[in-house]
C-alpha positions as CSV (number, residue, x, y, z in Angstrom):
1,M,16.4,-11.8,49.8
2,G,13.3,-10.4,51.5
3,T,11.5,-7.3,50.1
4,I,8.8,-6.8,52.8
5,V,9.6,-5.2,56.1
6,D,6.8,-4.9,58.6
7,G,4.2,-5.3,55.9
8,Q,5.8,-2.7,53.6
9,A,8.1,-2.9,50.6
10,S,11.8,-2.6,51.6
11,P,13.8,0.5,50.5
12,L,15.7,-1.8,48.0
13,A,12.4,-2.9,46.4
14,L,11.2,0.7,46.2
15,K,14.4,1.8,44.6
16,S,14.1,-0.9,42.0
17,K,10.5,0.0,41.3
18,K,11.4,3.7,40.9
19,R,14.3,2.8,38.6
20,K,12.0,0.7,36.4
21,Q,9.5,3.5,36.3
22,A,12.2,6.0,35.3
23,E,13.5,3.7,32.6
24,R,10.0,3.3,31.3
25,K,9.4,7.1,31.2
26,G,12.8,7.6,29.5
27,I,12.1,5.1,26.8
28,S,8.6,6.5,26.2
29,R,9.9,10.1,25.9
30,A,12.7,8.9,23.5
31,N,10.1,7.2,21.3
32,G,7.5,9.9,21.4
33,I,4.8,7.8,23.1
34,A,2.8,8.1,26.3
35,S,4.3,6.2,29.2
36,C,0.9,4.4,29.6
37,L,1.5,2.8,26.2
38,F,4.9,1.4,27.1
39,K,3.7,-2.2,27.2
40,Y,2.5,-1.9,23.6
41,W,5.8,-0.4,22.6
42,R,7.5,-3.5,24.0
43,Q,5.4,-5.6,21.7
44,R,6.2,-3.4,18.6
45,Y,7.7,-6.1,16.5
46,S,4.6,-8.3,17.0
47,L,2.6,-5.4,15.7
48,F,4.9,-4.5,12.8
49,S,7.9,-6.8,12.2
50,R,9.5,-3.9,10.1
51,Y,8.9,-1.4,12.9
52,D,12.5,-0.1,12.8
53,A,12.2,0.6,9.0
54,G,10.1,3.7,9.8
55,I,6.7,2.6,11.0
56,K,4.5,5.5,12.3
57,M,1.6,5.3,14.7
58,D,-0.5,7.6,16.8
59,N,-1.4,6.7,20.4
60,E,-4.6,4.9,19.5
61,G,-2.7,2.9,16.9
62,W,-0.6,1.3,19.6
63,F,-3.5,-0.5,21.2
64,S,-5.8,-0.9,18.2
65,V,-3.6,-2.3,15.4
66,T,-4.1,-6.0,14.7
67,P,-0.9,-8.0,15.6
68,E,0.9,-8.7,12.3
69,A,0.7,-12.5,12.5
70,I,-3.1,-12.4,13.0
71,A,-3.5,-9.8,10.2
72,A,-1.5,-12.1,8.0
73,S,-3.7,-15.1,8.9
74,H,-6.8,-13.1,7.9
75,A,-5.2,-12.3,4.6
76,A,-4.1,-15.9,4.1
77,H,-7.7,-17.1,4.7
78,A,-9.1,-14.7,2.2
79,A,-6.4,-15.6,-0.3
80,S,-7.8,-19.2,-0.4
81,S,-11.0,-17.8,-1.9
82,S,-11.5,-16.3,-5.4
83,A,-11.7,-12.8,-4.0
84,A,-9.7,-10.0,-5.6
85,V,-10.8,-6.8,-3.8
86,V,-10.9,-6.2,-0.1
87,I,-12.6,-3.3,1.6
88,D,-10.9,-2.5,5.0
89,C,-13.6,-0.3,6.6
90,F,-11.7,1.0,9.7
91,A,-8.2,0.9,8.4
92,G,-6.4,2.8,11.2
93,V,-2.7,2.9,10.7
94,G,-2.9,0.2,8.0
95,G,-1.9,-3.1,9.7
96,N,-4.6,-5.3,8.1
97,A,-4.6,-3.4,4.7
98,I,-0.9,-4.1,4.4
99,Q,-1.2,-7.8,4.9
100,F,-4.1,-8.1,2.5
101,A,-2.1,-6.2,-0.1
102,A,0.9,-8.4,0.6
103,R,-1.2,-11.4,-0.4
104,G,-2.0,-9.8,-3.8
105,F,-5.4,-8.2,-3.1
106,L,-6.4,-4.7,-4.3
107,V,-7.4,-3.0,-1.0
108,I,-9.6,-0.1,-0.5
109,A,-8.7,1.2,3.0
110,V,-11.3,3.6,4.5
111,E,-10.3,5.7,7.6
112,I,-12.0,8.8,8.9
113,D,-8.9,10.3,10.6
114,P,-6.6,11.9,8.0
115,R,-3.6,11.6,10.4
116,K,-4.0,7.9,10.6
117,V,-4.3,7.7,6.8
118,D,-1.0,9.6,6.5
119,Y,0.6,7.0,8.9
120,A,-1.0,4.1,7.0
121,V,0.4,5.4,3.7
122,N,3.8,5.6,5.2
123,N,3.5,2.1,6.7
124,A,2.3,0.6,3.4
125,R,5.4,2.2,1.8
126,V,7.6,0.6,4.4
127,Y,6.2,-2.8,3.4
128,G,6.4,-2.1,-0.3
129,V,2.6,-2.5,-0.9
130,K,1.5,1.1,-1.2
131,D,0.6,0.7,-4.9
132,R,-1.9,-2.0,-4.1
133,I,-3.9,0.1,-1.5
134,E,-6.3,2.9,-2.3
135,F,-6.6,5.0,0.8
136,V,-9.9,6.9,1.3
137,V,-10.4,9.5,4.0
138,G,-14.0,9.4,4.9
139,D,-16.8,7.9,7.0
140,F,-17.4,4.3,6.3
141,F,-21.2,4.5,6.9
142,S,-21.5,7.3,4.3
143,L,-19.3,5.5,1.8
144,A,-20.6,1.9,2.2
145,P,-23.4,2.2,-0.4
146,F,-20.9,3.3,-3.0
147,L,-18.1,0.8,-2.3
148,K,-17.5,-2.3,-4.4
149,G,-15.5,-5.3,-3.3
150,D,-15.4,-9.1,-2.8
151,V,-14.6,-9.2,0.9
152,V,-15.3,-6.7,3.6
153,F,-13.0,-6.6,6.6
154,L,-14.3,-5.1,9.8
155,S,-12.1,-4.3,12.8
156,P,-14.0,-1.4,14.3
157,P,-12.7,0.3,17.5
158,W,-13.2,-1.7,20.6
159,G,-13.4,1.3,22.9
160,G,-9.8,1.2,24.1
161,P,-7.8,-1.1,26.4
162,S,-10.6,-1.1,29.1
163,Y,-12.5,-3.6,27.0
164,S,-10.4,-6.4,28.5
165,R,-11.8,-5.7,32.0
166,I,-15.3,-6.4,30.9
167,Q,-16.6,-9.9,31.6
168,T,-18.7,-10.1,28.4
169,F,-18.1,-7.6,25.6
170,T,-21.4,-7.0,23.7
171,L,-21.7,-5.7,20.2
172,D,-23.2,-2.4,21.2
173,M,-19.9,-1.5,22.8
174,L,-18.2,-1.3,19.4
175,K,-17.4,2.2,18.0
176,P,-18.5,4.4,16.3
177,K,-21.8,2.5,16.1
178,D,-23.0,-0.9,17.5
179,G,-21.9,-4.1,15.8
180,Y,-25.3,-4.8,14.2
181,L,-25.4,-1.5,12.4
182,I,-21.7,-1.9,11.3
183,F,-22.5,-5.4,10.0
184,Q,-25.6,-4.1,8.1
185,A,-23.5,-1.4,6.5
186,A,-20.9,-4.0,5.4
187,Q,-23.6,-6.2,3.8
188,K,-24.4,-3.4,1.4
189,I,-21.0,-4.2,-0.1
190,S,-20.7,-8.0,0.1
191,P,-22.0,-10.9,2.2
192,N,-18.4,-12.1,2.5
193,I,-17.4,-10.4,5.7
194,I,-14.4,-10.9,8.1
195,M,-14.9,-9.4,11.5
196,F,-12.1,-9.1,14.1
197,L,-13.5,-8.8,17.6
198,P,-12.4,-8.8,21.3
199,R,-11.6,-12.2,22.9
200,N,-14.4,-11.7,25.4
201,V,-17.1,-10.9,22.8
202,D,-20.6,-12.4,23.3
203,L,-20.5,-15.3,20.8
204,R,-24.3,-15.6,20.8
205,Q,-24.5,-12.1,19.4
206,V,-21.9,-12.9,16.7
207,E,-24.1,-15.9,15.7
208,E,-27.1,-13.6,15.6
209,L,-25.4,-11.6,12.9
210,S,-25.4,-14.7,10.7
211,W,-29.0,-15.9,11.2
212,L,-30.6,-12.4,11.2
213,S,-29.3,-12.0,7.7
214,S,-31.6,-12.8,4.8
215,P,-30.8,-15.4,3.7
216,P,-28.8,-16.6,6.8
217,L,-25.0,-16.5,6.2
218,A,-22.6,-19.3,6.7
219,L,-20.4,-18.6,9.8
220,K,-17.0,-19.7,11.0
221,I,-15.6,-18.5,14.3
222,E,-11.9,-18.7,15.2
223,E,-10.0,-17.9,18.3
224,N,-6.7,-16.1,17.5
225,Y,-3.7,-16.8,19.6
226,M,-0.2,-15.3,19.9
227,E,1.9,-18.0,21.5
228,T,-0.5,-19.2,24.3
229,S,-2.3,-15.8,24.7
230,L,-5.8,-15.4,23.2
231,K,-5.7,-12.0,21.4
232,G,-9.1,-11.9,19.7
233,I,-12.0,-13.6,17.9
234,T,-12.4,-13.7,14.1
235,A,-15.8,-14.4,12.5
236,Y,-16.0,-15.3,8.8
237,F,-19.4,-14.8,7.1
238,G,-20.7,-15.9,3.8
239,D,-18.8,-18.0,1.2
240,I,-15.5,-17.0,2.8
241,A,-16.6,-18.9,6.0
242,L,-16.5,-22.1,3.9
243,V,-12.8,-21.7,3.1
244,P,-10.6,-24.1,5.2
245,S,-8.4,-22.3,7.6
246,K,-4.6,-23.1,7.5
247,S,-3.5,-20.7,10.3
248,S,-1.6,-22.2,13.3
249,L,-2.7,-19.1,15.3
250,S,-6.4,-20.2,15.2
251,K,-8.7,-22.6,16.8
252,T,-11.7,-23.0,14.5
253,D,-15.5,-23.4,14.9
254,I,-15.7,-22.6,18.6
255,S,-19.4,-21.7,18.2
């Protein structure tokens, strides 16, 4: 059945498009999210498998939370080390902190937005790990010199969904400060650092983080997939880079 008439969409095609748009707006209103976030809502169970049990998120959380399977792979990797305490420096609505806690770690989750912390506490309760997470409302850069932990997890804001339209994502595009300053702040806590970055990140700059350190840090870089879709890059620094990866979501040592 044709849908193009004289170079324009047929009335039937236009009606179908309008119906889908109306359905999308209706679903978005019913779930209290902006219509532009509908595609993330459709992926809600990949973000939180227990979404229907009462998970809460703000608009930013929809596109910034780490997919649950990838967060679980980060935690599984760390669990193969002797680490006991993880510092989640940009905790958001708690996706990564929850998975670290589920692996038995004590997690210190730092987040500057009190509303996100409220949601993260709720979400940790949904997963039954609230007692293993200490939530701290504050600025990571101010707190870093006073935090103590075995592993530092960094998933700083990527600047919103527009990052995917950039050919090469450079570390200065990270928020709220560039990646070099974020990494330096993390090193005040521990040389064992896990950094979750956009799939289009400049890998040469990620390698620089390793050899600019004194002494240079061991580095392992993984591509993280969901099914066949590349979702992000994880860089492991320090002794935790030497831990063998067991994740089926990752391709290792692409550097």
